[in-house]
C-alpha positions in Angstrom: -3.9 -31.8 -3.7 -1.4 -31.6 -6.3 1.8 -30.6 -5.3 5.1 -29.7 -6.4 7.6 -30.8 -4.9 11.0 -30.6 -3.9 12.9 -34.3 -3.5 16.4 -33.5 -3.5 18.3 -29.9 -4.0 19.8 -29.0 -7.6 16.9 -31.1 -9.5 13.9 -29.8 -11.1 10.3 -30.3 -8.8 8.3 -33.5 -9.6 4.6 -32.6 -9.6 3.3 -35.7 -7.7 -1.0 -36.2 -6.8 -1.3 -36.3 -2.5 -4.5 -37.2 0.3 -6.0 -33.7 0.7 -4.4 -32.7 4.4 -6.4 -32.3 7.4 -5.6 -30.0 9.9 -3.9 -30.5 13.1 -4.7 -28.8 16.7 -4.0 -25.1 16.0 -4.0 -25.8 12.0 -5.7 -24.6 8.7 -6.0 -26.1 5.7 -6.1 -23.0 3.2 -6.9 -23.7 -0.6 -4.4 -22.0 -2.8 -5.5 -19.5 -5.3 -2.0 -18.0 -6.1 1.2 -18.4 -5.2 4.7 -15.9 -5.9 8.0 -17.8 -6.5 10.4 -16.0 -5.2 13.8 -16.0 -5.3 14.3 -17.6 -2.3 12.1 -21.0 -3.5 15.3 -20.6 -6.3 17.9 -20.4 -3.4 16.3 -23.6 -2.1 15.8 -25.3 -5.5 19.0 -24.6 -6.2 20.6 -26.2 -2.8 21.6 -22.2 -2.1 20.0 -22.5 1.7 20.8 -25.5 3.4 19.1 -28.1 5.9 15.4 -28.0 4.0 13.0 -30.7 4.9 12.8 -32.7 1.6 11.0 -33.5 0.8 9.7 -30.4 0.2 7.3 -27.9 -1.5 7.8 -25.1 -1.9 6.7 -21.0 -2.2 5.8 -18.8 0.3 4.0 -16.0 -1.3 0.7 -17.4 -0.7 -3.4 -16.2 -1.4 -6.0 -18.1 -0.7 -9.3 -19.0 1.3 -9.6 -21.2 4.3 -11.1 -24.8 3.6 -10.6 -26.4 7.4 -9.7 -25.9 11.0 -8.2 -27.5 12.9 -9.0 -27.7 17.2 -8.7 -24.9 18.9 -9.5 -22.3 15.9 -12.3 -20.9 15.6 -14.5 -22.7 12.8 -16.2 -19.0 11.7 -12.6 -18.3 10.3 -13.1 -21.1 7.0 -13.7 -19.2 3.8 -11.8 -16.4 5.1 -8.4 -14.8 2.7 -5.7 -14.8 4.0 -2.3 -14.6 2.9 0.3 -17.1 4.3 4.0 -15.4 4.3 8.2 -16.7 4.5 8.0 -17.2 8.5 5.6 -19.6 9.4 5.5 -19.7 13.2 7.8 -18.6 15.9 9.3 -20.4 19.2 7.9 -17.6 21.1 10.1 -17.9 24.3 13.9 -17.4 22.6 16.0 -14.1 23.7 14.6 -12.6 20.1 11.3 -13.9 20.4 10.7 -12.5 23.9 12.5 -8.8 22.6 10.3 -8.9 19.7 11.7 -9.8 17.3 11.1 -12.2 15.9 12.4 -12.4 12.2 15.7 -13.9 14.8 13.8 -16.5 16.5 16.1 -19.6 16.7 13.8 -21.8 16.7 11.5 -20.4 13.1 9.6 -22.3 11.2 9.7 -21.3 7.6 7.6 -22.1 4.6 8.3 -23.5 1.4 11.5 -24.8 3.6 11.4 -26.5 6.5 7.2 -26.4 6.5 5.9 -27.3 3.4 4.3 -24.3 1.0 2.5 -23.0 -2.1 3.2 -24.9 -5.0 0.1 -26.7 -4.0 -3.6 -26.9 -4.6 -3.4 -26.9 -0.7 -1.2 -25.6 2.2 -1.7 -25.8 6.2 -0.6 -23.6 8.0 -1.1 -21.6 11.6 -3.9 -19.1 11.7 -1.3 -16.8 14.2 1.4 -16.5 11.2 -1.1 -15.5 7.9 -2.7 -12.2 7.2 -5.8 -11.7 6.8 -7.0 -10.2 3.9 -9.3 -8.7 2.3 -12.3 -10.6 0.4 -11.9 -8.1 -2.9 -8.5 -7.7 -4.6 -6.9 -10.3 -7.2 -4.8 -12.8 -5.4 -2.3 -13.0 -8.5 -1.8 -9.5 -7.7 -1.4 -9.4 -4.3 0.4 -13.2 -4.1 3.9 -10.8 -4.8 3.3 -8.8 -1.8 3.9 -11.8 0.6 7.6 -11.4 0.1 8.7 -9.0 -2.2 6.1 -6.9 -0.5 6.9 -7.5 3.0 11.1 -7.7 2.8 10.7 -4.9 0.7 9.3 -3.0 3.0 11.1 -4.0 5.8 14.5 -4.0 3.8 13.1 0.5 3.1 12.6 1.1 7.0 16.0 -0.4 7.6 17.9 1.8 5.2 16.3 5.3 6.4 14.3 8.1 5.9 17.3 9.4 3.6 15.8 11.2 0.1 17.4 10.3 -3.1 17.1 6.0 -2.4 19.0 3.4 -5.0 17.8 -0.5 -5.8 20.0 -2.6 -7.0 18.1 -5.1 -8.9 14.9 -4.4 -10.3 12.4 -6.9 -10.0 10.2 -8.3 -7.7 10.8 -6.8 -4.4 11.9 -3.4 -6.3 9.0 -2.2 -8.3 6.9 -2.6 -5.3 9.6 -0.4 -3.1 9.3 2.2 -5.8 6.2 2.9 -5.5 5.9 3.2 -1.2 8.9 5.1 -2.1 8.1 7.5 -4.3 4.6 7.8 -2.0 6.9 8.8 0.5 8.3 11.5 -1.3 11.5 9.6 -1.8 13.6 9.9 -5.6 14.5 6.4 -6.8 17.6 5.2 -8.6 17.8 1.8 -9.8 20.7 -0.4 -10.5 19.8 -3.5 -13.3 22.2 -5.5 -14.7 24.9 -3.7 -17.1 23.2 -3.4 -20.8 19.7 -4.4 -19.5 17.9 -1.1 -21.7 14.7 -3.2 -21.0 14.5 -3.7 -17.2 16.1 0.3 -17.2 13.2 1.1 -18.7 10.5 -0.7 -16.5 12.2 0.8 -14.0 12.0 4.3 -15.1 7.8 3.3 -16.0 7.4 1.9 -11.8 8.7 5.6 -9.9 12.6 5.1 -10.8 13.9 8.9 -12.0 16.7 7.6 -13.3 18.2 3.8 -14.2 21.1 2.4 -15.6 23.7 -0.6 -15.2 24.6 -1.8 -11.4 28.6 -0.9 -13.8 27.1 3.0 -13.5 27.9 5.9 -10.6 24.5 7.6 -10.0 24.3 11.0 -11.2 24.5 12.0 -7.4 25.8 10.5 -4.4 22.5 8.9 -2.4 21.4 8.8 0.7 20.9 4.8 1.0 20.4 1.7 -1.2 18.7 -1.5 -0.7 20.2 -4.3 -2.9 17.8 -7.0 -3.9 20.1 -9.1 -6.0 22.1 -12.0 -4.8 25.3 -10.9 -5.9 28.2 -10.0 -3.1 30.0 -7.3 -6.4 27.5 -5.0 -5.5 28.1 -4.2 -1.9 31.0 -2.1 -2.6 29.7 -0.9 -5.3 26.8 0.4 -3.4 29.2 1.4 -0.5 31.2 4.0 -3.8 27.7 5.0 -3.7 26.0 6.4 -0.9 27.5 9.8 0.5 29.1 10.3 4.4 26.9 8.6 7.5 24.3 6.7 4.5 23.6 3.1 4.7 23.6 0.2 2.3 21.2 -2.5 2.9 21.5 -5.9 1.7 18.0 -8.1 1.6 18.8 -10.9 0.4 18.1 -14.5 2.2 21.7 -15.2 0.3 24.3 -13.4 -1.4 27.5 -14.2 -3.5 30.8 -13.8 -1.9 31.6 -9.9 -1.3 34.8 -9.1 -2.6 37.7 -7.2 -0.9 36.7 -3.9 -0.4 38.9 -0.2 0.6 38.7 1.1 4.3 37.9 3.6 2.6 34.4 2.9 1.1 33.2 2.1 4.6 34.8 5.3 6.5 32.6 8.2 6.8 29.9 6.2 9.6 28.9 4.4 6.0 27.1 1.4 7.1 26.1 -1.9 5.7 23.8 -4.2 7.3 21.5 -6.8 6.5 17.8 -7.9 6.3 16.9 -11.4 8.1 12.8 -12.7 7.2 10.3 -10.4 8.7 8.2 -10.4 11.8 4.3 -10.4 11.9 3.9 -6.4 12.4 5.7 -5.9 9.5 3.5 -7.3 7.7 0.2 -5.8 9.6 2.0 -2.3 8.9 3.0 -3.2 5.0 -1.3 -4.2 4.4 -2.5 -1.4 6.0 -0.5 0.8 3.7 -1.3 -0.9 0.7 -4.4 0.1 -0.2 -2.9 3.3 0.4 -0.6 3.9 -1.8 -2.0 2.0 -4.8 -0.1 -0.5 -5.6 -0.2 -2.4 -8.5 2.4 -5.3 -9.1 3.2 -6.3 -12.4 2.6 -10.1 -12.2 3.2 -13.3 -15.2 1.0 -16.3 -14.3 1.8 -19.8 -14.8 0.1 -22.8 -14.8 1.3 -25.3 -11.0 3.1 -28.2 -13.5 4.9 -25.3 -15.1 6.7 -24.2 -11.5 10.0 -25.1 -13.4 9.5 -23.2 -16.2 8.9 -20.1 -14.2 11.9 -20.5 -11.2 14.0 -21.1 -14.8 12.9 -17.4 -16.3 13.8 -15.9 -12.5 17.0 -17.7 -13.3 17.7 -16.0 -15.9 16.3 -13.1 -15.9 13.8 -13.0 -18.3 11.2 -11.9 -15.7 9.4 -8.4 -15.2 8.3 -7.9 -12.3 7.2 -11.3 -10.3 6.3 -14.7 -11.8 2.8 -16.5 -10.2 1.9 -20.1 -10.0 -2.0 -20.5 -9.8 -2.5 -24.1 -9.4 
């Protein structure tokens, strides 16, 4: 197999050849057809997420087909099309798992972070944490749904049912969430980097009724807002944009420091919450909705060996939508 490997945070990924993996008991080997490039991958590669398994193969928006199964896994699953997300395994025993909150598990494994991921031709996974996908469908277009879509869906649920929703950072997750929100009958307000007219036009094409720089207030108070950009300074901006009783959701796994802000921005029962990971039930709910909504993702495909280029384009903000690696 071929893989792009992170040997040391802060350094470029290295293309390596390895023997094709063999599944252990209870595991599957998936031949990767496409793997999305997520901002979380960037946090892993840049060293902003601590204690990765090193060396590690990044990538957790994986679409492929099962090529081999270990003992204890039904051999009839060979050939099935599956999606492999960020949440790779949980303990099933801690207080959070027992309470149905496996996204907060005390002893989890995360794909592309604490176990090898999908920047490769093959990946080993736990079948109980993989989603069965329809046999038909475009692999590249589907890949971003495995994280941008899933975390987007969880953050949208957590934001509540407000009719006017603000999305800060209009990239891979936001352009999917905007489609879901519009399908639900909500009005979407998009906030981009100040002066980024191209991103604002992209947001309007993908369902936003209003789009402007994050330094601008919305034309009317929002019921809720979700922050996808990893910029702490957006927290007070979003709080100032929501109405009394409104909610701001921080959807990223990493964010720069949040600056101090006056209590008046939080007063009147505004809420500030974060999203952590996902649950398998989130995935079941979301993938049942995808065909009903008719979500169309905007993607740019890169060959596997160009993973560093894809990460650089994401880091610099040159991408619209999502980058996807194709082995």
